[in-house]
C-alpha positions in Angstrom: -12.8 8.2 11.3 -12.2 11.9 12.1 -9.5 12.2 14.7 -7.8 15.4 16.0 -4.0 16.0 16.0 -4.2 16.4 19.8 -5.5 12.8 20.1 -2.8 11.5 17.8 0.0 13.2 19.8 -1.1 11.1 22.8 -0.5 7.8 20.9 2.7 5.8 21.6 2.9 3.8 18.3 1.3 3.6 14.9 0.7 0.6 12.6 0.1 0.6 8.8 -1.3 -2.9 8.0 -1.1 -3.3 4.3 -1.9 -6.2 2.1 1.7 -6.5 0.9 3.7 -5.1 3.9 3.2 -4.2 7.6 5.0 -1.1 9.1 5.2 0.0 12.7 6.3 3.4 13.8 7.1 3.8 17.5 7.2 7.3 19.0 10.7 8.4 19.7 12.2 5.3 17.9 11.0 5.8 14.4 10.1 3.1 11.9 10.9 -0.2 13.7 9.1 -2.7 11.4 8.9 -2.8 7.6 8.2 -6.5 6.7 5.9 -8.4 4.3 2.4 -9.2 5.8 3.0 -12.9 5.7 3.2 -15.7 8.3 4.1 -19.4 7.9 2.1 -21.8 10.1 2.4 -25.5 10.8 -1.1 -26.8 10.2 -0.5 -29.9 12.3 0.5 -28.1 15.5 -0.7 -24.6 14.8 2.8 -23.3 15.6 4.1 -20.1 13.9 7.2 -21.0 12.0 8.2 -17.6 10.4 6.9 -14.1 9.7 7.9 -11.3 7.4 10.7 -11.7 4.9 11.4 -15.4 5.8 7.7 -16.4 5.5 7.5 -14.5 2.1 10.5 -16.6 0.8 8.6 -19.8 1.8 5.7 -19.0 -0.6 5.3 -21.9 -3.0 8.3 -23.8 -1.5 6.7 -25.5 1.5 5.6 -29.1 2.2 1.8 -29.7 2.6 1.7 -29.2 6.3 3.2 -25.7 6.2 1.0 -23.0 5.0 1.9 -19.4 4.2 -1.0 -17.1 5.2 -1.7 -13.4 4.8 -3.9 -12.0 7.6 -4.4 -8.7 5.8 -6.3 -8.5 2.4 -7.0 -5.2 0.7 -6.0 -3.2 3.7 -8.5 -5.1 5.9 -7.6 -7.6 8.6 -9.3 -10.8 7.7 -7.7 -13.0 10.4 -7.4 -11.0 13.7 -5.7 -13.7 15.7 -3.0 -14.4 13.1 -2.5 -10.6 12.6 -1.9 -10.3 16.3 0.6 -13.2 16.4 2.4 -11.8 13.3 2.7 -8.3 14.9 4.0 -9.7 18.2 6.8 -11.6 16.4 7.6 -8.6 14.2 7.9 -6.2 17.1 10.0 -8.6 19.2 10.1 -9.1 23.0 12.2 -6.0 23.7 10.0 -3.6 21.9 6.8 -5.1 23.3 8.1 -4.9 26.9 8.9 -1.2 26.3 5.4 -0.5 25.0 3.8 -2.4 27.9 5.5 0.0 30.3 3.5 2.9 28.9 0.5 3.9 31.1 -2.7 3.6 29.1 -1.0 2.5 25.9 -2.5 4.3 22.9 -2.1 3.3 19.2 -2.9 4.8 15.8 -3.6 2.8 12.6 -4.2 3.5 9.0 -7.7 2.6 7.6 -8.5 2.5 3.9 -10.8 5.3 2.7 -14.4 4.3 2.9 -13.7 1.2 5.1 -16.9 -0.2 6.6 -17.4 -0.4 10.4 -16.6 -4.1 10.4 -13.2 -3.6 8.8 -12.5 -0.7 11.2 -13.4 -2.8 14.2 -11.1 -5.7 13.0 -8.1 -3.2 12.9 -9.0 -1.9 16.4 -9.3 -5.4 17.9 -6.0 -6.4 16.4 -4.2 -3.6 18.2 -6.2 -4.0 21.4 -4.9 -7.6 21.4 -1.4 -6.1 21.5 -2.2 -4.2 24.7 -3.5 -0.9 23.3 -6.1 0.7 25.6 -7.3 3.1 22.9 -6.9 3.0 19.1 -7.2 6.0 16.8 -8.0 5.4 13.1 -6.5 7.7 10.4 -7.5 7.7 6.7 -4.7 6.2 4.7 -5.0 9.0 2.1 -4.4 11.7 4.8 -1.5 9.8 6.4 0.1 9.2 3.0 -0.3 12.9 2.0 1.3 14.0 5.3 4.1 11.5 4.9 5.2 12.7 1.5 5.2 16.4 2.6 2.1 17.8 1.0 0.7 20.9 2.6 -2.6 19.2 3.4 -3.5 21.7 6.1 -3.5 24.7 3.8 -6.5 26.0 1.6 -4.8 24.6 -1.5 -5.7 21.6 -3.6 -3.3 18.6 -3.3 -4.0 15.3 -5.1 -2.6 12.1 -3.8 -2.8 8.6 -5.3 -2.1 5.6 -3.0 -1.0 2.7 -5.2 -1.5 -0.4 -3.0 -1.1 -4.1 -3.7 -4.9 -4.8 -3.7 -6.4 -1.3 -4.3 -5.7 2.2 -5.5 -7.0 5.2 -3.6 -7.2 8.6 -5.1 -8.2 11.8 -3.3 -8.1 15.6 -3.5 -7.4 17.2 -0.1 -7.7 20.8 1.2 -7.7 22.3 4.7 -6.7 19.0 6.2 -9.7 17.1 4.9 -10.7 15.0 1.9 -12.7 17.0 -0.7 -13.3 14.1 -3.1 -12.0 10.5 -3.1 -12.4 7.2 -4.8 -11.2 3.7 -4.0 -10.6 1.5 -7.0 -10.3 -2.3 -6.3 -7.3 -2.5 -8.7 -3.7 -2.5 -7.5 -0.3 -3.9 -8.2 -1.5 -7.5 -7.8 -4.1 -7.0 -10.5 -1.4 -5.8 -12.9 0.8 -8.7 -12.0 -2.2 -11.1 -12.5 -2.9 -9.7 -16.0 0.7 -10.3 -17.0 0.7 -13.8 -15.6 -2.4 -14.6 -17.6 -1.0 -13.1 -20.7 2.2 -15.3 -20.4 0.1 -18.4 -19.8 -2.3 -17.9 -22.8 0.2 -16.4 -25.3 3.3 -18.4 -24.5 2.0 -21.4 -22.4 4.4 -20.4 -19.6 3.7 -20.5 -15.9 5.8 -18.3 -13.6 7.3 -19.9 -10.5 5.2 -18.1 -8.0 2.5 -15.3 -7.9 4.7 -13.4 -5.5 7.3 -12.7 -8.1 6.8 -9.2 -9.6 6.5 -10.2 -13.3 6.2 -6.6 -14.4 9.7 -5.9 -13.0 11.0 -9.0 -14.8 9.4 -8.2 -18.1 10.1 -4.5 -18.2 13.0 -2.3 -17.4 14.0 1.3 -18.1 10.9 3.2 -19.3 8.8 0.1 -18.7 5.2 0.7 -19.6 6.0 3.5 -22.2 6.5 2.8 -25.9 10.1 4.0 -25.5 10.9 1.1 -23.3 12.7 -2.1 -24.4 11.1 -4.0 -27.4 11.4 -7.4 -25.8 12.5 -9.2 -22.6 13.4 -12.8 -21.7 11.2 -14.5 -19.1 12.0 -17.8 -17.3 9.2 -20.1 -16.2 7.6 -23.6 -16.5 6.1 -25.0 -19.6 2.4 -25.6 -19.2 2.4 -28.9 -21.3 5.7 -30.5 -20.4 6.3 -29.1 -16.9 9.9 -28.4 -17.8 11.8 -25.1 -17.3 11.7 -22.9 -20.4 12.6 -19.4 -21.4 10.7 -17.2 -23.8 11.3 -13.9 -25.5 8.3 -11.7 -24.7 7.2 -8.7 -26.8 6.7 -5.8 -24.3 4.2 -4.1 -26.6 1.9 -7.1 -26.0 2.6 -6.9 -22.2 1.5 -3.2 -22.3 -1.8 -4.2 -24.0 -2.4 -6.9 -21.4 -2.3 -4.5 -18.5 -4.5 -1.8 -20.1 -7.7 -3.2 -18.5 -6.6 -2.7 -14.9 -4.9 0.6 -15.6 -8.1 1.9 -17.4 -10.0 1.4 -14.2 -7.5 3.5 -12.3 -7.7 6.3 -14.9 -11.5 6.2 -14.7 -11.2 6.6 -10.9 -9.0 9.7 -11.3 -11.5 11.2 -13.7 -14.4 10.7 -11.3 -12.5 12.4 -8.5 -11.7 15.4 -10.7 -15.4 15.6 -11.8 -16.5 15.7 -8.1 -14.1 18.5 -7.2 -15.0 22.3 -7.3 -13.5 24.0 -10.3 -11.2 26.2 -8.2 -9.4 23.1 -6.8 -9.1 21.5 -10.2 -7.4 24.7 -11.4 -4.9 24.3 -8.6 -4.2 20.7 -9.6 -3.3 21.8 -13.2 -0.1 23.2 -11.7 0.5 20.9 -8.7 -0.5 17.6 -10.4 -0.7 14.2 -8.7 1.7 12.7 -6.2 2.0 8.9 -6.3 2.7 7.0 -3.1 2.5 3.3 -2.2 4.7 0.3 -3.2 3.0 -0.1 -6.6 3.9 3.6 -7.5 7.3 2.2 -8.4 6.0 0.1 -11.3 8.3 1.2 -14.2 6.7 3.8 -16.5 3.4 4.0 -14.6 3.9 7.7 -13.8 4.6 8.5 -17.5 1.5 6.6 -18.5 -0.6 8.7 -16.1 1.0 11.9 -17.2 0.0 11.2 -20.8 -3.5 10.2 -19.9 -4.3 13.0 -17.5 -2.2 15.8 -19.1 -1.2 16.8 -15.5 2.2 16.7 -13.8 2.7 13.4 -12.0 5.3 12.9 -9.3 6.5 9.9 -7.3 7.2 10.6 -3.6 10.8 10.2 -2.4 10.0 7.0 -0.4 6.5 6.1 -1.7 6.3 2.7 0.0 6.6 4.1 3.6 4.8 7.4 3.2 1.7 6.4 5.2 3.7 5.1 8.1 5.9 8.2 8.1 2.8 10.4 8.0 1.4 8.7 11.1 4.8 9.1 12.8 4.8 12.8 11.9 1.4 13.3 13.5 2.4 11.2 16.6 5.6 13.3 17.1 3.7 16.6 16.7 5.5 17.8 13.6 2.2 18.7 11.9 0.5 21.9 13.1 -3.1 22.7 12.3 -3.9 25.9 10.4 -4.6 28.8 12.8 -6.6 31.8 11.7 -5.1 35.1 12.7 -7.3 37.3 14.9 -8.4 40.6 13.3 
């Protein structure tokens, strides 16, 4: 997955296919697509009814013959044909016509760290179906680090944590390459699922849909920290009667419920630090960890990591679009490789 900056500068557009959202950056136009990775399909006719935000709103509210599908799971394309159809509709006719005019259309795409060849090929075939003659794959960790402004090309340690919906990726970078990295199969969805299960077992309450962010409903302010609100009111459906019901939830119990998935993330950070040379770890004591990705915005997560690692923890300015913006910066030629001065 090693690709040079010179090859990326020849690309015309870049795609970040995430489990939660899909983003497309077009050279010279900027970020043109930022929509949920969802599509609504009529199972009787096979027709595509909606994509993006509208399809996301349909989740759990459709008749039997309409199905909301997600062609991307864990950063990997699991349904190539549906992913192509979704991207075509998200781009629109005007943008696709503009791209088709490019001679030898080239594309770049994010790929999760450690993705197997089959997953990489699925991403490549998805973009080839859109007309790309060549596809360059960039590690999501490098793209995210560039997108949030970290000096990845310098001989200094930078640590980035990509908090995705299906997985969390942690890496230490130096001189434009990954020194040590770990991919933990725990993301924002696992945290949500832990809270959903807690509400079901402790309060016999079912939330309306899995797509609702229960953490944001249950917590506010300092969120995951003990200084947050003592309780919060949650609305859902009673397991026994099926009627609508509201319960007052103790946020301390919610914090305990999500400790299991968060412990796996902390273990992954520890493994990355153990695999790093001591000099780079010493750099990180001052620079800390930069969090990117949509799940980085979970309330209080940065404070929890700060207490557990005893390192500074920062959230990028726009954490959800850092990977796409990083790809765009490389396409536009805004990133220069480190050049050694001649003696």
